[in-house]
N, C-alpha and C positions, 0 to 999 in steps of 0.2 A: 583187802589184799593180805599183806604180811601178818597183820594183827589177827585176822580171822584164822589164818592157817595155823599160827602158833597156838591160838586158843583151842582149836580142834585137836591139835597134837597133845596139848596138856590134858584135855578132857578125856581123850581116848588113847591113853598111852599103852594099853594092852592090846589094842587093835593093830595088827600088822598092816591091814589095808589102809587105815587112816594114816599110819606112820609113813607107809610107802607113798601115798598120794601127797601127804604134807611135805615130805622131803623133796618130792618131784616138783611140787609147786614152788618151794623155796629156791630150788635150783633155777627154775625159770625166772622167778621174780627178782632174783639177786644178780643174775649174770649181767655184768657190765652196768649195774645200777647202784651207784654208791649210796644213794639215800636208803634204798631197801637193805643193802648190806649193813649199813650202820644201824638201822632199825632192828634188824635181827640180832645183831651183837648186843645192843643196848637192852633188848627184851629177853636176854638170856636164851636166845634161840639155839646157840651152839650146844648148850647143855641138853636141850631137847633132842637135837639131832644125834648127839652122842648117846643119849639115853635110849633112843630108838634103836641105834646100832647094837647096844648092849642087850636090850630086851629081846631083840629079834635076830640073834646071831646066825640062826640057821636059815633065815629068809634072804635069799640072794637078791631079790628085787628091792627089799628095804635097804640092804647094804649098798646096792648100786645107786639108788636115788639119794641116799644119805651121803655117800662119797661125792656125788655130783653137787649136792647142796653145799658141802664143805668147800669144794673147788670154787663154786660160784661166789662164795663169801670171801675167798682169798684174792680173786682177780683184781689186780691193781691196788690192793690195800695190804701193805706189809704189816700194818698193825693188827689186822685180822688174822694173818698167818701166825703171828706171835700169840695172840689170844687163843686160837684154836690149839696150838701146841701146848700152851700152859694149861689148857683144860683137859689135856690128855688125849687130844685128837690123833696124834701120831700113833700111839699105842692101839687105839681102837681101830684105826684104819688098817694097821698091820695085822691085827687080829682078823679083820674081815677078809683080808687078802689070803690069810692062811686057811680060812674055813672052806 
């Protein structure tokens, strides 16, 4: 599940397709699933999602799935909202919205 997705995203950081599918998978795996949300946070998954957004700024589908993943990580977990903000998530999402 989550661990395999994060491993693939780490190994193929320059592949927009892998980042798109990885972020989409994280979005699904983490929505309303506290254990997976925590696993992604503890595994530095937020940094991977934000890196995907930065590396593939012109790919609308990567941006869409990455924003969805970030949203899923925040559902019902205020601590994750804070962590994403501290990692620069707000600025990256705003940049995606402007693109």
